[in-house]
N, C-alpha and C positions, 0 to 999 in steps of 0.2 A: 583254515582252522575248523570251519563248520564240518567239512568232510571228515576230519580227524575225529571229532566228537561223534559223528554218525557211525563211523567205523567202530569206535569204542563201544557205543551203545549196542551195536550188532554183536560184538564180542560178548557182552554181558548177557544178551538174550540167548546166544548159543550156549553159553556156560549154564544158564538156568535150565535149558532143555536137557543138556547132558546130565545135570544133577538129578532131575526128576526121572529120567530114563534109568540112570544107575540105581536110584532108590527103588524104583518099581521092579526092575528086572532081578536085582540081587537081594532085595529086602534086607539090606545090611544096616547096622546101627548108624544113626546120624548123631554127631557130637559137636558141641560148640566149645570155643576156647578163647582165651585172651593171649596176646603176645606183647612183649615189651623188650626193648633192647637198645643198643647203641650202634651208630654207624662207625665203622673203622676206617672209612675213607671220607674225604670231603665231597659234598654234593657238587659244589662249584669251586673252581680255583681261579683266583684273580691273578692277573699278570703282575709279577713282582716289580716290573719296570714302570708300572703305571700307578695312577692315583686310585684305582679301583680297589674294592675290598669285598670280601664275602665271608659269611659265617653260617655254618650248619649247626643248628642246635643239637646237642649230644643226646638225643633220645629218639626212639621210634616206638610207636604204640598203635594197637589196633585189635581187631578180632579175626577169628577164623572159623570156618566150617569144614568138617571132615566127614567123608563118606567111606566106610569100610567096604572093601571089595575082596573077592576071593584071592587065595594064594599070597597072603601077607601084603597085599596091595591096598592102597587107599588113595582117594582123591581129595586134595585140600585146596581150599580157596581162601585167601587172606585179603584183608583190607588194612593197609598200614599207612600211618601218617607221620610225617616229619615236618619241621618248621625251619625256615632259613631266612637270612637277611643278605642283601647285597647293595652295593653302591657303585655307580659308574657315571661317566660323563663324556661329552664330546664337545669340541670347540672348533669352529671354523674361523681361521684368522681374519681379523678385521670385520667380522660379521656377528658372531655371538656363539652361544653354546647352551647346553642344558646339563643339569646335574640331577640324578634321580637316586632316591633312597627307597628301597623296596623291601616290604615284608611279604613273604609268600609261604604257602603250604604246598607240600608235594604228597599226593596220594598214590600209593603203589598197590597194584592188584596182581599178585602172582597166582597162577593156577598150577599146582604141583602134583605130579604122580609120585607117591611115596612107596618105598619098599622096605619093610621091616625085616631085620635079620633075627635069627634065633638068639635066645638068651634066657637064663634061669630067672633073673630079676629084671635087669635093664635090657632094653631092646634097641640096639643101634639101628639107624635107618639112613637111607639116602633118598634124595628127592630131586626132581628136575621138571621143568616145564616153562611155558611162556609167561611173560609178565607185561603189564602195562603201567605207565606212570603219567600222571596228570599234574601239572603245576597250576595253581590258582593264585593270582595276585590278590593279597588281602588289603594292602595299602601301598600307595606309591606317592611319595612327596617329591615334587618337581620344582626346581628353581631354574629360571632362564635369565640370562644376562646378555645385553647388547653392548656391553662396554660403555655404558652411560649410566646416569643415576637411576634410570628406570629398571626395576627388577620385578618380575612377576613370579609367584609361586602358586601351587595348587596341588590337587590330588587327582589320581587317575587309576583305572583298573587295568591298564595295559603297561607294557614295559618295552623299552627300546631293545634290551638285550635278549628278551625271551622270544625266540623265533619258532619253536615247536612246543606248544603247550602240552600236547599228548604225544608220547613216544612208546615204542614197543621194544621188547628185549627178551632175553632168555636167562632163567635163573637155575642154579644148581646148588645143592646144599647137603650137609651131613650133620647128624646129631645122635642123641640117645634119648629114649623115652623111659622115664623112671616112674613106676607106680608108687603112689603114696595114698593108700586107702582108695577112695573113689576118685581121687585126683591123680592126674598124670602130668608130670613135669618134664619138659623137653627142651634142654639147652641145645642150640644148633648154630652153625655158621653157614652163611649163604654168600654166594658170589653171583652177581648179575652183570650181564653185558648188554648195553643198549645199542640198538641198530643205528640210531641217530642221536645227537645231543639236543638238550633243551635250549642251550644258549650258544650264540656265536659271537666271536669277536667282531666289533662294529667298525673297525678301521677298514674302509673300502677304497680310500683315495689318499694319495700323498698330501693333498691339500688339507686333510683333517688332522688336527692334533688331538689325540684322544687319551683318556684314562679308562680303558675298557676292561670288562671281564674277559678272561680267556674262555675258550670253549668249555662247556661243562664236561665233566669226566664221562667217558663212555662205559666205565665199569664202576661197581661199588661192592664193598664187602661189609657185611653186617653180622653182628652177634645178637641172637634173639633168644629169649627165654619164654617158652610157651606153657600155659596152664590150661589143661583140657578137662572138662567135666563129664 
């Protein structure tokens, strides 16, 4: 886990260097914006045959920075946040088990190269680039039972189901930029494919009876509405 976060920190440092170089070399305008939207796919999918459950809150929100480059190109970096809940459990026959109810936040960091097409008023665009995603456990309520009257509960900042807190992927999208005075409104759709999942099914042995989360989805589709100043 520590290596993943070090790698992610290196990615951010490299991005910062690219941004300053692009700004210094091309002397192009720098603009800031806000983004909000909805996920069109679930972040986690629970196994329908188990007692597990998962909910992705239907909102995405965050901010973005865009650097205009020559030839209708620009470089955009976003920080997007979504919230999710999930529950899972595992039981070892004649021994005991654990049930966890988790509230978590997912931070998505796409770095996109955008190309604007010509247009009299609206400007269609396409974008593509790498993305990172980090899941941070906000609250985990745990119950443990040994099949006797003694039951313990508590909280933790970790999760049994979360195997990769930080993952990388590739994002592609398309949309249209509409000027409205000094404001620019950009509805767009994005598709992201993740190289590895955040979550893994926890059933590893036939001796375990489990109600587990399925692997988290390796792809996601989002609709975003951007407001740039």
